[in-house]
N, C-alpha and C positions, 0 to 999 in steps of 0.2 A: 426186706425189712431194714437191713443195715443202712442201705442207701437213703431210705426215708428218714431214719433217725439222724443221720449226718446232716441232711438238709434241714430237718426240723430244728436240731440243736443250733445250727448255724444261724438261721433266721431268728430263733428265740433269743439267742445271745445278742444279736444286733438290736432286736426290739428291747431287750433288757437294758442295753446301753442307752438306747434312745429314751426309754421310759425313765431310766434312772436320771439321765440328764434333764429330761423334761420336768421331772418332779423334784429334782435336787434342791431347787429353790425352797420348796416347802419344808425340806429337812434342814438345809443350811441356815435358813432364817429363823428356825425355832428358837435358838438361844437369844436372838435379838427380840423376838416377840415376847418370850417369857421373862425378859428383864425390863423391857420398856412398858409392857402392858401388865396391869394387875390381873389376878385370876378372873375377876368378874368381867374385865374387858376382853380377855382371851375367850371367856365363855360366850360373850356377845358375838365375837368374831365367828366362833364355832356355830352359833345359831344362824348366822348369815350363810355359812356353808351348808347347813341343813336346809335352809330355804332354797338355795341353788340346787341341791340334790333333789328336792321334791319337784322343783320346776323341770329339771332335766328329765325326770322320770315321766311326768305327765305329758310334757311337750315332745320329748324324744320319741315316744311310742315304739321304741325298739326298731326304728326305721333303719338305723345303721346296720344292725344285725341282719335284717331282712335284705338289705342291699347286698351284703356278702353272700347270703344264701342263694339269691336269684342271679347274681352275677355269674355263677357257675352253672346255672340252669340253661343258659343260652349259649350257643356257639357263635352266632353271627355277631360281629363287632358292633353293628348298629344297635342291636338289642342290648348289648352290654352298656353302651353309651346312654341309651334311653333309661335304663335302670338307674344309673348313677345320677343323671341330670334330673330325672323325675323325683328321686328321693331328695336331692339337694334343694330343688325349688319348693317342693312341698314342705320340707322342714323349715325353711326360711319364712315361708308364708304363714304357717301355723304359729311360729314364734312371734312374728310381728303383730298378728291379731291378738294373741294372748297378752303380750306386753302392753299394748294399747289399753286393754281392759284392766290389767293389774295396776297400771299407773293411777287409776281412779281411786284405788283402795289402799294406797300406801299408809294412810293414817290408821286404818283398821288393822293392817298387818303389823304395824309397829306396836300398837296397843295390845294386840293379841299375843305377840311373841315376847315383847320387852316390858309391857305395862307402862310404857312411856312413849312420847312422840320424838324423843331425842334422836332416834336413829332413822326416822322415816325417809329422809332424803337419800340415804345410802342404798335404799332398795333399788333405785333406778340404776345404780352401778351394777348391782347383782343381776338385774334383768338383762342388761346389755352383755354382760359376761356370758350368761346362759345362752343368749341368742347366738353368739359367735362360737361357743363351744359345741352346740348341737349341730350347727351346719358344718363345723370343722370335723366332727365325727364321721360324716359321710365321706369327706375327702380322705380321711385316714383309712376308712374302710376300703376305699379304692386302692390306696397304696398297699394295703395288706393283701388284697386280692391279686395285685400284680407283683407281689413280693418285692416292692420297692423299699426295702427296709433301710437302705442307706439314706434315701431321701427323708425317711422318717427321722433318722438320727440328726440330719442337718436341721430339720425343723425344730427338733428338741433343743439343739445347741442355741439357736436363735432365741427361743423362748426363755431358756435359762439365763442367758446373758442379760437380756432386757429386763426380765423380772427381778433378778437380784439387784441390778443397778438402780432400777426405778424404785423398788421398795426401800432400799437403803436411803435413797435420796428423799423419798416421801416421809419416812419414819424418823430418820436421824437428823436430817437437815431441816425439813419443813415442819417436823413435829406434828404430823397429821394423824398419828395413831391409826385407829381402825380404818378411817377414811383413806389414809395414805396407802395402807395395804391393799384395799380394794381398788384404788386408782392404779397402783402398780400392776396388779393382776389384769385390770382392764386393758391398759395400754400394751402390755406385753402380749396378751391374747390377740389384740387387734392386729398387731404386726404379723404374727404367724397366720392369722385368719386371711389377711390380704394375699399373702404368698400362696396359700393353699387354694383360695378361690380363683386366683389367676391361673394356676396350674389346672384346676378342674374344668373351668370353662374353656380353656384352650383345648382340652381333650374332648369334652362332650358337648360344649356349646349349650344353648338354650333349647334343649331337646326334650321338652315335656311330652309325656305320652300317657293319656288317660287310662288305657288298658293296662299298662305296666303299673300304674298307681293302684288300680283295683287288685291286681295280683299281690302287690306289696301289702296293702291294707288287710286283705283277707288273711294273709299269713300272720300279720302283726296283731290282729284283734285279740286272740287269746293271750298274747304277750302283754298287751296293754293292761289287762286286768291283773296278770301276775306281776307286772312291773309296779302297779299301784300298791299291791300287797307287799312287794319287795321293798318299796320305799318306806313302808310302815316298819318293816323288820329292821331296816338299816338305820332308821332315825328315831324310833320310838324311845330308845334308851335315853337320848339327850333331851328329847321333848319332855318326857316324864321327870327326868332329873331337874329340868328347868322349872317344872311346875311344883315339885314337892321338896326341892332343896333350894339351891340358889345358882346364880350365874358363876359364882366362884367355884362351886363344886363341879359345874359343867366344864369350867376351864381346866381344872385338874384332870378330870376324866378325858377331856379332849387331848391333853398332852400324852396320856397313856395310849390313846388311839393313834398318835403319831408313830409309835413303835410299829403298829400294824401297817402304817403307810410305807415303812421301809420294805417290808416283805411284799406288800401289795405291788409296789412300783418296780421292785427289782426282780420279782419272781412271778407273782400271780398274773399281773396285767400283761407282761411280755408273753407269758405262756398262753393266756387266753387270746391275745392278739394273733398269735401264730396258730394255735390249735383251732380257733374259731373258724378259720377258713380251710385249714389243711384236713380236718376231719371230713369235710364235704368233698374235698378234692380226691381223697383216697377211698371214699365209701363204696366204690364199685370194685375195688381190688379184692381178690380172694382171701388175702391175709389181713384185711382191715380190722377185724375183731381182735385178732392177736395183737395188733399194733395198739389199739385202744387200751387193751388190758395192760400191756407193758408200760404205756405212757402213764397210766394211773399209778403204778407202783413207783416209777421213777419220780413222778411229781411229788407223791407223798413223802418219799425219802428225802428229797431235796428241801422241801418247805419245812418239814419237821426238824431237820438237821439245823437249818438256819434259825428257825424260831426258837429252838432249844438254846442255841448259842446266845441269842439276844436276851432271852428270858433269864439266863443264868447271871448276866451282868447288867440287868436293867437298873438296879439301884445305883451302881457307879455311873451309868450313863446319865441318869436323871440328875445326879449331883453335879455332873460336869456341865450339862446344858441349861439347867434351869435354876431359878432362885429358890430359896428355902420354902416359899409358899407353895411350891409345886411338888415337894419331895415325896408326898404320899402316892404319887402317880404310879410308882414302880410296882406297887402291890397289885395293880389291875392288869398288868401286862399279860400274864398267862390267859386271862379271860378275853383278851383282845386277839391273841394268836389262834386259839382253838377254833373259834367261829370262822376265821379266815381259811384255815386248813380245810375244814369241813365244807365251806362254800366252794372252794376249788374242786373238791371231790364231787360235789353236786354238779358243777359245771361239766365235768367229764361224764358223770352218770346220765346227764341229759342227752347224750349223743343218740341213744336209741329213739327217744321221743322226736328229736329234730330230724333224723334221717327218715323216720316214718311220717313226718309232718303232723304228729299228734301233739301239737303245742298246747292243746286244752289241758293236758295233764300238768303242765307247768303252773297253770292257774290253780288247779286243785291243791297242789302241794303248797303253793305260796299263800293261798287264802287261809288254809288251816293254820299255817305257821304264823301268819300275821295276827290272827285272833289269839293264838297262844302267846305271841310276843307281847301283845297289849296286856293280856291277863297277868302274865308272869311279871312284867315290869310294874304293873299297878300293885301287885302283891309284895314284890321284893324291894323295890326302890324306897317306899316309905319306911321300911323296916331297917334296911342295911345300906341305904344310899347307893353310892356308885358301885359297890360290890354286888348289889342286887341287879343293877343295870348290866354288869358284865355277866352274871350268872344267867340272867334272862336271855342274853345273846347266845350263850353256850347251849342252853336247852333248846332254843328255837333252831339253831344250826343243826343239831343232832337230828331233830325231827324232819327238817327239810331234806337232809342227806338220805336218811333211811327211806322216806317216802318216795323220793326221786328214783333211788335205786330199785325199789320194789315195782314201781310203774314201768320203768324203762326196760327192765329185764324181761317183762312179759311181751313187750312190743318187739324188742331186738336183743335177744339174749347174748350177753358177752360174759365170758368166764374170767372175771377179775380175780387177781391173785389175793384172795381174802386172807389166807394164812400169813402171807408175807406182810400184808398191810397191818394185821394185828400185831405181828412181831415188832414192827416199827413203832407203833403206839405204845406197846408194853415197855420196850427198852427205854424209850425217851421219857416215859412217865417215871420209871424207876430212877433214872439218872437225875431228873429234876427234883424229885422228892428227897433223894439222898443229898443233893447239893444244898437245898434250902434248909434241910433239917439238921445236918451235921457239919456242913462246910460253908456256912453263910459268911464267915469272916476270913476264909482262906481262898484267896483269888487263884493262887497257883494250882491248888487242888481242883478247883472248879474248871480251870483251863484243861488240865489233864483229863478230867472226867468228860468234858465236852468232846475233845479230840478222840476219845476212846469209843465214841458212839458207834462208828462202823465196826470196830473190833468186837464190841459186845454183840452186835447184830450177826457178825460172822460166827461167833460162838453159838448162836441160836440157829445156825444153818440157813441164814437168810440168802446169802449170795449163791448164785448158780455158777457152775464151772465155767461156762462161756463168759460170764460177767467177770470172773476172776482173771481169766486169760486176757480179756480185753483191757482190764485195769492194768495188768502187768505190761501189756504192749504199750499202752498210753504212757505209763511211767517211764519205760525205756526210751520212748520217743521224746518225752519231755526232758529227760536227762541228757540225751544226745544233743538236743537243741540248745540246752543251757550250757553244756560243756563246749559246744561249738562256738557259741557267742563269747565264751570266756577264753577261747583259744586252747582248750585242753583236748586231749585225745581220749576217746571212750575205751 
């Protein structure tokens, strides 16, 4: 188990670096966007992102996930190449057909989303970005399957450099606003897309295989329906906000969502990128269930610790990066983090369903949750605005997590460390409430409270003896390494 965790942490760390670099532009450029764009324009940009998200869900069909699943199903190299090539060619073909159709209806899309034709020509930029992103996902799935994490980081660096440079040029020099942001995203995506496509076709060539496509689609069909409901869950809050409030409110809410982007890109996505393939790679090992259980505990500890830190200082961060019009965004940050935490837990809980190939259950949970999300958003948003949107997200995430755990444990029982998980949630909640209720104006006290999180957990008997010993060993190694670099003897 220790060997597995070392390898898992190593590749997850590399993916975290790559993902952080790849998405850093979206975080680095936030101060620029929130000062150059008005909240209503920032809200319009967010609605373009929502449009892209919906398209990726419908057109992606979870084919990248299926590619990972069946890459490990076959031993022969030719079959692995056929899986990759078939997925890639199918994804590109579906996107081209869909974009050709959608181009006819850009007027209708603009009127439906924005109630104006002002933004209709920008939809074509979004369509092309989605096309390249979806086919790029297949290539990245291949890199993950082969554990080519360093290649992943290199691609991320290229993306970061070009995106920041292009967006700064488009927005600051050419003054193109939303159009400039989308153009910068398009060109930077195109550059990495070309590199990945050249690498992929060099590996697998044009090796389309109809039988492999049937296998992939049969596996994906339940995911297609659950993905459709998933996109409702992910985007209903902003759509309802747009309908019942204004683009300015959507813009403020979108800034709050950017806090979640930090955790998603640095922790959740690197984790899922690595765990997505490794859980299948170890599923036949005798200790696989114990590994899954321990991963859940460590994941929850890590993400809650980081989320707590950002939440405690959200107000100061908003003041630092955004203009006064966006200041109220910090109130929504806790509503952003909790669904992210629960969604990550849901991803781990799905392990049993995926190993047993019972993907229909993902549709059941997603369908129920999508209906709940629409109902709760419709009830809460008109009454309490963006707070209602955040609360609807929390309620829905709780339901998805509980239902997924319930279904999965019947198919493939895993003894998750529920008591330890509850201690993490309890201690973090107490610290947050204490900080915002009594220490809102005392930054030093909040810092001390935050770094005391592991100590409070230890008082609750959270850490096992083996974990304490391992932490001491790591601490000694770190001290030895630091002292060695400084030229001191230990």
